[in-house]
N, C-alpha and C positions, 0 to 999 in steps of 0.2 A: 907343375903335377897338374893343376888344373886343366893346360893349355894341352895335355896331354890326356885327360882324362877325356875333354870334349873332342879331341881328335878322334879317340877310338869310339866313341857314340856314335863320331862322324861315317865311322868306315862299319862298323858294324848297320845303321841303320840303311849303309850306300847298297852293304851285299842284302839284306832284306828284300829292298825298295829295287833290285838290279830290274826287275821287270816293266818299270816304270819307265815312264819319256823323261829324258832329262831336261835341265831348263835350257829356255831358247837362249843361244849366243846372244841376240838385241838385250835381250832382260839381264843378262850377266853385264854387258858392257854398260848398261845404265846404271847398275849398282857399280860399279865399278869407279865409275865417275863421281859418284853420288857420297860416298863412304867417305873419300879424305876431307871432304868438306864439313864433316859433321864434329869434327873439332872446334870447330867457330863457330857454334850454335850456341849461346848462353842461356846453358840449363844449371839446376844446382848443382854445386858439385858431387860427385859421383865419388860412392867409398867404394875401395879399393878390397880383395877378399883377400885373407889372409892364408899364403899355401904352407904349406910345411907340416911334417909328422909333429904332434904335441907331446907324444911320449916315446920319443925313439930318440937316441944319441945324434949328433949331428954328422954328418960326413961332407969333409971338403973336397971331394970331388965334384959334388952334385948333390941332387935331392934324389931320395933312394924311389924305389916305386913302393908303393903299401901295398901290399897282400892282405890287409882287414876287411870285409866285407859293408861292415859296420861305414866306414869312411867312406867306400863307395854309395853307397843310401845316402849317407850327407850329402855328398855332394850333388847326389841326382835333385836332392830337392832345395840347392841352391836354384835360383833365377840367374839368369843370363840374359842381355841384352847385346844387342849390335855383334850378335853373333852368328856367322854364315857357316852351315855347314855344306861340304862339298859332296852336291849330290853328282854333279857328273863322273866321267871315266877318263876324265884328258889329268896325266897327274900336275902338268902345269899350272893349269888352273885352279886343284885344287890346294896346289903349294901356296899360292897368290890369298886365294880363299882365305890360307890359315896363315897366313903372314898379316892379312889385313886386322883377321879374327884376334891375332896376338896384341893387334895396336891396342883395338879398340875395348879389349876384355874387360868387362867389370862385374860387378852384383853386390845386390841388395839384401840387405836382413830384411825379415817379416816386419817389422816397427821402426820407427823411430828411438822409443821409448827402451827397444834393447839394445844399437848402439850406442844410448848417450849412457845408460848405465854400465855397459862393458867395456867403453875408452878409457873411466877414469880407473880403473883398475888393474888393467896394463901403461898405464902410462909412466916412464921414468925407469921403464923392466923391459932387460935384455932376456927378447924372449928365446934367440937363437943361444946363448948358455944357461946349458943346464944344468943340476948337478952331477957330477960324476957316480958310479957306483960302487970306487973305491973310497969314497970322502964317507968320515966317521958319522955316525946320525949321534946325537945325546938328545936330553930330554928340555923339554921348550920351561923356562927361568922366567918368572914373574913378580917385578919388583915392585911395589907399593906405598906410595909414602904418602900421607897427613897432608891435607892443603893447609898452608903455612895462613895464607891470606884467610881471612875472615870478613864474609861479605857482611853488610848492612844489611840488618835486618828492621822491616820496616816497623814503623810505634803506631799497633796497633789502639786507635783512639779507644779509652773505656769512660764507661758511663760513670757520671760524676753522682758521688752520693750526696742526698740532700738530708741536710740535718732536720731535724725539729721547726728551727727557728726557723728556718729558710722555708718548710713546707707552711707553716702559719703566715711568712707575708706573701709568699706565692699565693692563698689562696684568698687574702686580702687585696690583691691586684688584678686576681681572677673577677673578684665582685667589682672592683671600682671600674674595672675595666668593663664590664657586661653594663655596668647603668649608663657611659660614657656612650656605649653603643645604642643603646635603648632610645638614649636623651639624640643622637645622632640621625636614627632612623625615625623617630618622629617629626624631626626638624623635617627631612626631605618628603614624609608624606603631605605635611602641611604645605609643602610645593609645589606637589602633585595638585593639590587643589587652585593651585593661582590661578585667575581666569585667564590671565595675559596669555598664560602660555597654553589657557585652553583653546586661547581663540586662534592663536598662531599653528595649532599640529589639526585644528577639526576643519579644516582645508582638505586636508590629505584623504578623508574618508569619503567616498565617493556615494550617492543614492541605491548601487545595491548591496555594498556593505552594509549601511545601516539599517538596510531591510532586513538583511540576515540577519544585523546584530538585537533589531527590536522585532523580534517576531510577533506574530497576530495570534492572539487571546482565543481566536475559534483553532487552532490546529490542536493537535493532539496531542499529549503527554510527551513521547520520542519525536514528534516532529518536531515541537519547541525546541527540544534538547539539541536534535540535529542542527535544526535552522543555527543557534545559537554557535556552535561549532563550526560551520561550514564561514560562519562572518568571520570568527576568529583565525579560521586558517588565511582566508582572504589579507584581512590586515597585517598577518603575521609576515606572509610574502611579502605585499608589500610595505614592511617596515624592512626588512633586511635589506630590501633596494636601497631604501632611502637612507636608512644610518649608517653612518661610516665609524666604527672602530678605529679610532687612534690615539688611544693609549690605554694604559692597564688599571684593573679597578682593582677592588680590595682584593688582599691575598690574607694567607691565616698568619695569624702575629705569633714568631718563636723567640723562645727562649736563648739568650747570648751564653756561651762556657765559658766567656772572656769578657771583663769589662770594657777592653776597650776597643772588643767590634763595634761595642754600645755606639761609644765616642767618636769612629772614623767611620760608622755608619751615613752612607749619603743615598738620597731619594733618587732613585733610579731615572733616568732623562724620561722615560716614556709614562711613567707614573701619573694619575691620574691628583694634582694640585686641590686642595679646598679652595672650593670658592661660594660666592656669596649666591645671593637671589637672582640678581641681575645676571650675573652669570650662569646662574640656570636656566633664564628666561630668553638670553643669546641663542643655549646651546638648543633652543626647542627651535631655532629659526636655521641653526646653520645645520642642522642632525649632526651634529659631531664631538664624539665623546668616547667614554668609557662604557664597554658593555654593561657596566650597574648603571651608569646614567642613560645607557639607550631602554633599561626596561624601566626604569622612573620616567620619563618622557612615556613608552607604552603605558603604564598604568597613567597616565595623564589623559592619553590620546582614548583612553577607555570612557574615563570618567565623562570627558566632552560628549561624548555620543550618548550618555545617559545609561551606561553601564557599570549595574554595582560592583565594581574592582575593590581587591586588598593587595597592598603591598605589602610582600613576602623577603623579606630576607633571611638567608642562614649566619648568623653571627661568627664573627670570628676571632673568641677573645684568647688571651694568653692563658693556658692550660697551669690547672694546680700541680697535677700528676710529675713525677717525675721521671717518666720516661717522654718518649716523643722527639722527635728531631730539633737538632738546636740549629740558632740562627747561622747561615753562611757568616765566613769568617770574613770582615772585611779590610782591604790591604790599606796600609799605609797611607798619608795624607803625599802624593807629592812632593820634593823640594821644589819650590819660588827658584822662578828663572832669574839668571844673572842681570838684573837691570844696565842699562847701559852707562849711567851715570857712574857706575863702578866696575867698571869692565874696562884694563888696561888693554884691549884689541882696539880701539878707536870705532868708529862708527861707520855702519856698511855702506858699503856701493854699489850701486845698481851699474851690472857692468854691462845692461843694456840701453842707459840714458845716453845723453847727449855727454854726459861728463865720465864716460867711463875712461879707464886706461887703457882699453884695447883700440880705441880711436873710432873712427865710422868711416875709413876708410873704402869699405866694402859695399857701402849704397847702405841707405836706410834702410831699416828691417821696421817693420809693424811690431807692434807690442805685442804679447802674445807668443811671438812665432820662435820658433828656436833660434840660436845664435850662426850667424854665418861660416862657410868654413874661416877666413878670414880670424875672425875674431874669434873661436876655438879652438887656432892653433895657439896664440900667445904668447908670440915670439914677435921680436921688433922688427928682424926681417920679413915677417910675414906678409907684410902689404905690399910689396915688392915682387911677391908673386902672383901673376893673373892667373886666377882661378875663375870660370866662369857664374855667374850668378844662380842661385839655387831659387828657388820662387817654392813656398813650403805651402800648402792649400791650408783655408783654416780648416783648425781640428771642431766639429762640434760638439760641447760638453756633452757627454752621458747623460742620461737622464736618470737622478737620483733614485735606487732602489726601495722600493718602502719595507720599514724595517719592519722585518715579521714581531708580533708582539708574545710573547710566551706564556701563558695562563690555564690553567688549568681547565680539563675537558669539562668541569662541574662548574654551573654557573653560583651565586652569590644572592641578586637579586633577582626575583622573577617577580610575576604576579598570580592572583587567585580570582576566578570571576565565578559568580552566585549564578547557579542553574535553578530562576523562578519552580521550573517545573518541577525538581525533584527538589528543591530547598537544599539541596549544597554548595560544596563548594567544590571546584577543581583547579588545577595549577595550569598555567600557560607561561612556557617558556618559548619568547618569539628569536634568540639570537644564540645562546648555546647550543642545547640541545634541540630545539625546534621542535617540539613537543606539546601536545596539548591533552590534557588529563590523564598524565602516566606517571603519579609522583613518585615511583618506585624507582623513575631512571633518573633520579635529581640526586642522589646522595652520593659522595663521592664514595673512595676506597678509601682506608685506613692506612695505605700509605700514600695517599697523594700530600704532598708537602705545600702544595698553595691552599688547600681548601681541605676545610673540616667541620663536619654535622655533630653541631651537639646543642645550638638553641634554634630553634626557625619561629620566626615572629611574625603574626601577620596583622598589619594597621591598616582598619578601616577606613573608611571618608571621614567618619566622625572623628576621628582620633583614637579610637578606643582600640588597645590588641587583644592579641588571643596568643596562646601557644599553640604551634601545631606540628612539633617534631613528632609526636607518634604517628602521623601521616606519611611520612616522608623516610622514618628510620625504618630499615629493617629489622637490626635488633636492637630493638629500642633498652630491653632490659640486660642483655648480656654485654653489650657494647656502650652505646651513646650514655645509657645511664650513669657508670662509669666516670665522664667525663664533664657530667651537671652539677651543680653545687648542693642539687638534692642530698649524693651519694656521700656527704660529710655532717658532722653532730652540727642541727639544728638548720641544715642550710635548705630544710623543706620550708621551712616555717618563713625563711628570711626570701626565700623566692616567692613562697606567699602576697609578701609583704610589697614586694617589688612591681609588682605583677596587677596589686590592689589598684596600684595607682593611674593604671592603663586600663582598668576595668570600666564596663558600661553604667553598671550600677546594677542593671536588672536581668536576667536572666531572658532572652529572647525564645519564640520558637525554633529560630533555626540554631540558638547555640545551642538549644538542651539535644537537638538531631547529631549535632557537630560531637557533642561530648559523648552522645551514644557511639557514634560513629568511630571516634579514634580508642574507646574504650575495649570496642569489637576488634579493633586493628590490633589492640597490644594483645588478649585475649589468643589473638592467633597467631602470634609469632611460636613458630616453631623451637622445640628444644633444640640449644644448641649444639654445634659438632664440634668444640674445641674444646679441650681440655682446658683453657687459662677464661672461657666465657663462664663458666659455672660458677665461679668464686661470686660473691657477693650477691649471686641471682637472687631471686624474689618467690620465684616456683622452683626452680630447682636446686641438686644439692648434693655433693660429693663428697667419700668419707674422708679422701683425703683433705678436703678444704674445711674441714672444722675446727674451730679453735680450739681452745685448751680446756673450756667449762662448756664442750657445746657435747651434746648424746643424741643417737638417733632412739626415739622411744617407741618407734616403729620401723621395721628392719624389711620389708616389704618392698620392695624394689620397683619401678616403675618403668625402669628401661636400663640401658646398656650402651658406652661410650666408648669407642678403641681408644685403648690408652698407650700406642705403643708399642711394637714388636715384641711376639712371645720366643723367646730365646729356645724355647725348647722343642718349636714345631715350626718347623721349615714353613716360610712363608705365612705363618699363622701372628695375628693381633692377637693382645690383651685384653680383652674385655673389663672393663669395670662398671657395676650396677649405679643406678641413678636414683636419687631419692627427691622425697618431695620437700621443699622447705619447712613446712606446718608439720612436720615430723621430724626437726630438730629443737630441742628445746634447749633452755641455757640450764645447766646445774650450778650449784653450789655446794660451799661447803657448810657444816652445821654452824659455823661461826656468821659467815656472811647471812644462811637465812634467818639466822636470831637480830642482826643490825637491821632486817626486813622486819623484825615483826613476826615471824615463824619460827614452827620450831620440829625437829624433827622427830617423826613417830618412832614407838618404839618398836624394835625387833626388825627396822628397816636395815637393808642392805645396801650400800651405794652402787650405783648404776656406774659409778666411772673414780678411778684412784689415779693420780696425776703426780709424778714425783718434783719434789721441793724444788723449788727454786734456787740456782747458783747463789752463792752467798759473792758479796767483791771478793772478796780473799780469796775464793778457791780456784784462781784462773789457774795458775801451776801446778796443783793436783790434778790433772787430767789423767793422768792412771790408777788412782785409787776411787776406788765405789763409794758413793755415800750412803753411810749408813743410817741416813734420819729418814723416819718412815714417813709414804706421800702423804697426798692429802684425799682425802676422802668426799665426792660428792654426790648431792643429793638432788634429784629432779623434784619440781615444785608438788608434784602429786605426792610423794612420801612426806610432805611436812601439813602442818595446820597450825591457824592460829595461835601464837601464843597469849597464855592467859598469865597476867600477875599477883602475888598474891594478895587479898584484900583488906581492907581497911577494917579496921575492927577496935569502937569504942576510941576513935580518933587516932587510933598508933598508926603510924607510917609505916610499913616496910620496909626496909636496908640491907644495901648489900655489904658487902666487908671492907668498902670504903667509904661508907655512912650516905651513900647517895642511893637514886633509882635511876635505872635505864629505861628513856623515853626515847625511842630511836625514832617511832613511829607513833601516834596517837591512839591507835589500838592499844598499846602497852601499862597506858594510864592503869593503874588498878581499881575494881568495883569499888562505888563506895567514893574515890576519889576527885580530884579536880586540876590541872595542871594551869599554872597562873605563871606566864611567860614575861616576869618582868622582873628588871635588876632590885628593884626593894622590894619586893614581894618576902625574900626572907629577913629584912630590919621588921618591916610589918609584922609577921609572924611571931619574932622576938618580942617584941612591945606586947603581941596580944598574950605570950606566954602558950602558942599552943605549939603540937608538935605536926614536922612537917620534915620533909627529904626536899634535898636540891634534885634537882632533875638533869642527867646527862644526856644530851640529844646528841653527840657527837662526838667525834675526833678531828684536829688540825694534824695535817700530816705534815712537817717539816723535815724533805730525806727521808728518812727511812724509821723517825719515830715521829710518835703522835703522841698527841697533847688534849686531855679529857675538855669537852667545849661543856660549861655548865651555864642552862638557860632557864631562871626563876625555878618555881620550885612545887610540892605535890601537899598538897592538904586537905583535907577532910571536905567531904562537899558543904557540910553544912557551916563553915568558917568562910565561904569563900567570899559573904556579901562584908564580915567586918575588915577580911584584908584589902579589898577593895578600897574599903572606906578610909581605911588606914592609910593608903598608897595616894588618894586622893587628896588628904589632908598634906600629905610628904608634897605631894606639884604644890598646892598652896605655899603653905612655904617658902619652899623653892623659889616660885614665883614674886612672894612679898620681898626676900632675899634679895632677887636680883634687882627688885625695884628700891628699893632702898642706897643699893647700890649705884643706881645709873643717878638718884638725885645726890648720893656723898660728892659723885663724879663730876657734876653740873654746878656744883657748891664751889668745889674745888677751881674749877675754871675762871667762874665768877669773880672769885677772890683773885688769884691770879691779873686779870683782868683790872681790878677796881688798884692794884699795889701798882700795876703799870702805869696807868693813869698819875695816882701818885707820884711815883718816880719823873714822869714826863713833865707833871705841874713845876716841879721841884727843879729840874733842870733849866724849864722855858724860865725860871724866878729870876736865874743869872744875870748879873747886868755886866759885861763885857765892851771894856774902855774900845773909843773909838767908833762905838754904834750907836744908834738912837734906839730907846727902847719903842715894843710895839702898841701904839692907841689903840686898844678896842673902842671903837664908835659905843656910844649910848645911846640907846633912845628914849624920847622924850619921856614919854610915859611909860615907867617902869615899877607901877602901882601895883601891878600884880604880881609883880616878884615877892612883897613881902608878907604877902597871905599868908596864911597856915591851909587853906583849901586845896586840895591836890585834884587837877583834873586831869582823866586820863584821855590822850587824845590820839590811844590805837598804837604808841610806836614805843611800848615798853621802856619807858626810859630813854631814849632814843630820839636826837631829831629827825623828823621826818621831813623832805625835801619837798 
């Protein structure tokens, strides 16, 4: 069909171009000779064009002619190659060219992707067999069956719930780890002051560097600072070229989910092991080690040049919070290989040695080279086969590749240099970030598994240390404070006591300037953009984060923060008001305020009413409504100090239980005195005066509280009398205790004397066959008969 179409187009063109000159005979002969040889040319396989009608029944006599103009247009769009059109008037030559064109007729699609997509669709389909018109057509039926084999689902790791006891344990471990890291940092700082280390490192500095590091005093303030920074830049470039990082430094400490992970944990091969001061001195000579060691030696280098330098470290303690990444799981230790003594296979044989069972008939081979062909055959008759000797060139052992050390892109150790011109400290990191005076670039992100910034401690040359975390933390109040011990009850006091051991003892001018700088940096911290960062923030608060007993006394918002998508508005966001933390007050019930010595004012309305707490037996009654009344809470402004009824004529007021509530000292009634002594009630009864037991609190064991009574309350005029009687009780108790000690001493003496008498009686018995012991008598024993007793200081015992 396509051949006829091409011939038709050729004839048509010949008619239209009858006036043109025919192809010269010379060129026709040349083309006739060249065309048969094209089949031998190596080219990519040509795709044949499919011919025939798609939407017509097949005819056995031959292909039917198409009268559809669309098919003709499709045929005309196809690109034909190696097809010659007969433009001459000679019929024999035209038929000759037509035969050649049929043999070489090929067609290509517009793109390879089109053919690649269409071929699989028709693969294995007989396109000549088309549906007959008389075949009945039916609806398409699909049968869907559920998949019987269930695919295994991956177990998603769930966060382990931390109990209250484990939280206490984690906090204690965190404190202990911080103390150990501070002691370690103190020792490394002392090593940086070693004179031998300084002598080893100082030759690395040339005169130009020393000139920039110690600027002249006649320069301006800006000039001295720039000179110092230029010198530090030159020293940092030199240090990066000289020092080689060969080991891994300190990394973040993580908790293990399973105890077996800790038992099977093995220190990585590229980790820096602990070493002594001698190893530190050796590293100052070889200039090799971890990047932590490089920062410490860099500090010693600057101190050798007379530059006031601090050694700064970001401590990596164990976190006390429940979140955070866990320690990676450790593989179980591999089984020990079977020893040759217990093995039943016998001893190994060197197949290349002289005792090889394959013999050495093929010639000697050098050790380290592969076996020759005769030995590789391993057949007894292989030696009779004559094979040429093959000489293998000596292989040069490949150069071992340097193992890449994977660490956090943020440092753990760096230094701070004091700028005398501006009286400020600025950081210098020569190895990791290669930055100078850029403190904000040293804080790692929160998702860094290798590094976490919570405590940044700077040790000076004198050994004193300061907490400079606020200089480097971008969100100190929003994020960093939650990872520090100050966020726990009593943690702030513990941290002050800890840092007091490394304090200088007096505040210098530079310390005061630094405190002002750190306070300013904390005050410039912007409002958080994350909802979670507002929780327990010291400056900002959200209403959703208020506790059960907290209320907003001032509802004026100072900002808004996005709190998710607004489903009612397409593309909108929910906005939540932000309030000041100082506008959040603690509200308590009337009973709670009473225990604090305050009473709710008259006609005050509660600022908040909270639902009653669930009781232990109410878990199964979730559908039933709790009919108990809620608890009314009042703010401090709605209360006033509690005034107890006064004491009149020595009579002390009492409650229905016969005692008086003294939760705070201000609850003591007017005209009375509280005597917190256990013997006070006994003294008051002896004196015959009126008194009342003081109820100072409750001791809770579970959900039941027991009243705690401590001392009594009496009229103020009876104070001296009660205290005198109590003093008499103490003297009497001391006399009784002394008498009891005397009785105990007499009993011991009596026991000693009885024991001596028994020993004397036993020694006086005579035993047959033994000579009696003769006690030598002194010549002068006149002194024993005298009744005069001379005290020789022995207390009745013989003095050696």
